[in-house]
C-alpha positions in Angstrom: 34.0 61.6 -18.6 36.5 64.5 -17.0 33.7 66.9 -18.1 30.7 64.5 -17.3 32.5 64.3 -13.3 33.5 67.9 -13.6 29.7 69.1 -14.0 28.4 66.9 -10.9 31.5 67.7 -8.9 29.6 71.5 -9.4 26.0 70.4 -9.1 27.4 68.8 -5.8 29.0 72.6 -4.7 25.9 74.3 -5.3 23.7 72.0 -3.3 25.8 72.0 -0.2 25.9 76.4 -0.3 22.3 75.9 -0.3 22.1 73.9 1.8 24.3 75.5 4.3 23.0 79.0 3.4 19.0 77.8 4.1 20.2 76.1 7.4 22.6 79.9 8.3 18.8 81.0 7.2 16.9 78.8 9.4 19.1 79.0 12.2 19.0 82.9 12.3 15.2 82.1 12.3 13.1 83.2 15.6 12.0 80.0 17.5 10.9 78.7 20.1 12.9 75.2 20.1 15.2 74.1 18.2 15.7 71.1 15.7 16.5 67.8 15.9 19.8 68.4 14.6 20.5 72.0 16.5 20.3 69.5 19.5 21.9 66.7 18.5 24.6 68.7 18.1 24.3 71.4 20.9 24.1 68.0 23.4 27.6 66.1 21.9 29.7 69.3 22.2 28.3 69.5 25.2 29.1 66.0 26.5 33.0 66.6 24.5 33.6 69.3 26.8 32.2 67.9 30.2 34.8 65.3 29.4 37.8 66.5 28.4 37.0 69.5 31.2 37.1 68.5 34.4 40.6 66.2 33.2 41.6 69.6 31.8 40.6 71.6 34.7 42.2 68.4 37.1 46.1 69.5 34.8 45.4 72.8 35.9 44.9 72.4 39.2 47.3 70.5 39.4 50.9 72.3 38.2 48.9 75.5 40.0 48.3 73.7 42.8 52.6 73.1 42.6 53.3 75.9 41.4 51.9 78.3 44.7 53.9 75.6 46.5 57.0 76.5 45.0 56.7 80.4 46.1 55.6 78.9 49.1 58.9 76.4 49.4 61.0 80.0 48.1 59.0 82.6 50.1 59.4 80.4 53.4 63.2 80.4 53.2 64.0 83.8 52.4 61.8 84.5 55.5 64.1 81.8 57.5 66.9 83.8 55.7 65.4 87.3 56.9 64.5 85.6 60.9 68.4 84.1 60.9 69.8 87.5 60.2 67.5 88.9 62.8 69.4 85.9 65.8 72.5 87.8 65.2 72.0 90.6 64.6 70.5 91.1 67.9 73.0 89.2 69.6 75.4 91.1 68.1 73.0 94.0 69.6 73.0 92.6 72.7 76.8 91.3 73.1 77.4 95.3 71.8 75.1 96.7 74.7 76.6 94.6 77.5 80.5 96.0 76.8 78.9 99.3 75.8 77.8 99.5 79.7 81.3 97.7 80.7 83.5 100.5 79.4 80.7 102.9 80.6 81.1 101.0 83.8 85.5 101.1 84.1 85.2 104.3 83.0 82.5 106.3 85.3 84.5 104.8 87.5 87.6 106.3 86.7 87.0 109.7 86.5 85.3 109.2 90.3 88.9 107.5 91.6 90.6 110.8 91.7 92.9 110.6 95.1 94.4 107.5 92.4 96.3 106.5 89.1 94.1 104.2 87.4 95.4 101.7 85.1 92.8 100.2 83.2 93.9 96.8 82.4 92.0 93.5 80.0 91.8 89.9 81.8 93.9 87.4 79.5 94.3 85.0 81.5 92.6 82.6 84.9 94.8 79.7 86.6 91.8 76.9 86.6 93.4 76.3 90.0 90.5 77.6 92.0 93.8 77.6 95.2 95.8 80.5 93.1 92.6 82.2 92.0 94.3 84.6 90.0 93.7 86.5 87.0 96.1 87.6 84.2 95.9 91.2 82.5 97.7 92.3 79.8 99.1 95.1 81.3 102.8 95.4 83.1 106.0 97.9 84.6 106.0 99.0 81.2 102.6 101.0 81.9 103.0 101.7 86.2 101.6 98.8 87.3 103.9 97.3 90.8 103.1 93.7 93.3 100.4 94.9 95.6 99.2 97.4 93.8 95.3 97.6 94.4 92.8 95.7 92.0 89.1 96.3 91.6 86.2 96.9 89.1 83.2 99.0 88.4 81.5 97.0 91.2 84.3 96.8 93.8 87.6 95.9 95.0 88.5 92.5 93.9 92.6 91.8 94.4 96.0 92.5 94.1 98.9 92.1 92.1 100.4 89.8 93.5 103.8 89.5 90.3 104.3 91.7 87.0 106.6 91.8 84.5 107.1 94.0 81.2 104.0 94.1 79.5 101.3 92.2 82.2 100.6 91.1 85.6 98.7 88.5 87.6 96.3 89.3 90.1 95.4 87.8 93.4 92.1 87.6 93.9 90.2 87.8 97.4 88.8 85.0 97.7 92.3 83.0 97.6 93.2 80.1 99.5 96.5 82.4 100.7 96.5 83.3 104.6 99.0 86.5 103.4 95.8 87.6 101.9 95.2 90.5 104.7 93.9 94.4 103.6 93.2 96.7 106.0 89.6 97.8 106.1 86.9 99.1 108.1 83.0 99.0 108.6 81.3 102.1 107.6 79.1 103.9 110.4 78.6 106.6 112.9 81.8 105.6 114.3 84.0 103.2 112.0 85.2 99.8 113.3 88.4 97.8 112.0 89.5 95.6 111.3 91.4 92.7 108.0 90.1 91.0 105.6 91.7 87.4 106.1 89.7 84.4 104.2 87.2 83.4 101.6 84.2 81.1 103.3 83.5 79.3 100.0 80.3 78.0 101.5 78.5 81.1 102.1 80.6 83.5 99.5 81.4 85.4 101.4 84.5 87.3 102.8 86.0 87.3 106.7 86.5 90.8 108.3 88.1 89.7 112.1 89.8 90.7 115.1 87.3 93.5 115.0 86.7 94.9 118.7 84.2 92.5 120.9 81.5 95.6 122.3 81.6 97.1 118.5 78.1 97.5 117.6 77.6 96.4 113.6 74.4 95.8 111.8 73.4 93.6 108.6 73.6 95.9 105.4 76.7 98.3 106.6 78.8 99.1 104.1 82.8 98.1 104.0 85.9 100.0 102.4 89.7 99.9 102.5 91.1 101.6 105.2 94.8 102.8 103.7 96.7 102.0 107.2 98.0 98.5 105.7 100.2 101.4 103.6 100.0 98.7 100.1 95.9 99.8 99.8 94.7 103.8 98.8 91.7 104.5 101.6 88.4 104.5 100.0 87.9 101.3 97.7 84.5 99.7 97.9 85.0 96.3 99.2 81.1 94.9 100.3 78.4 95.1 102.8 77.6 93.0 106.1 76.3 90.1 106.1 76.5 88.3 109.0 78.8 89.1 112.7 79.6 85.9 115.3 82.3 86.0 118.0 85.3 84.4 117.7 86.8 80.9 118.6 87.2 82.9 122.5 85.1 85.2 122.5 87.9 88.0 122.4 86.8 89.5 119.0 84.5 89.4 116.6 84.1 88.0 112.5 81.9 89.8 109.8 81.1 87.9 107.1 80.6 90.6 104.1 79.1 89.6 101.1 81.7 91.2 98.5 80.6 93.7 96.1 81.9 92.5 92.9 81.7 89.1 91.0 85.3 87.8 91.4 83.7 84.9 88.8 83.0 87.2 85.6 85.8 89.6 85.3 87.0 90.9 81.7 87.8 94.5 82.0 90.2 95.6 85.7 91.3 99.1 87.4 94.8 98.9 88.6 95.3 101.8 91.4 97.9 103.3 93.4 98.1 106.0 95.3 99.2 109.5 94.4 100.3 110.1 97.8 102.9 107.1 96.5 103.4 108.8 93.0 104.5 112.3 95.0 106.8 110.2 96.9 108.7 108.5 93.8 108.8 112.5 92.3 110.3 113.4 94.9 112.7 110.7 95.0 113.4 111.9 92.2 
């Protein structure tokens, strides 16, 4: 019985090989049309491929889109970080530019003050009371600062030293409401016209140059400087320009509104000025 099944299996194998060879030979043979079996197998394979292809393509496209989205997110994150760094860098550059310009102006101003002793100082505090209008600077008597010394910025005169301690000083601005805050000044022209800076008009944001002779001819835009006649301030410190001239309330003298050259509200660095003539007198006394 086993021998019969063995022979039967061998016969089936041989027949299968013969059929397979016949089919291969038949398939390799040049023909205009496919057999019905080939058509059936081909159509079945194409149909199965079409069924599998679309879901597979959708899944592949989905994962590809997710991957692209992830890369886009990471790239946007990198670009945002670069943009933030650029903004910070630009801010630092602008700050350094302003500081460089301010220090350059101070240096140029100190070089131009050849008839004076210039003491550079930095503002470290400001009185919030507009009535006082005072600054605190980081230079005091140990640095040669004395009461009533003139204080300027590269743009012009801003005030004078009101009080001094060893390592700091208080500066009273020209815009302060102090009747004792008087400065001898002159209006530059073919003939200089002298007067006194007394007071500040908040509405006009202008200094008041009073006691000008009633017959003096003054025009808008003329420049105003310290005269040095008061015995405190040196001569030639720029104060501002004439905006308007009016008669005083009695009609005996004139009052000129002076637009300050310096900004009284945006001050970081100042120069405290001392006349060299005072320095020479101190050396002679010693």
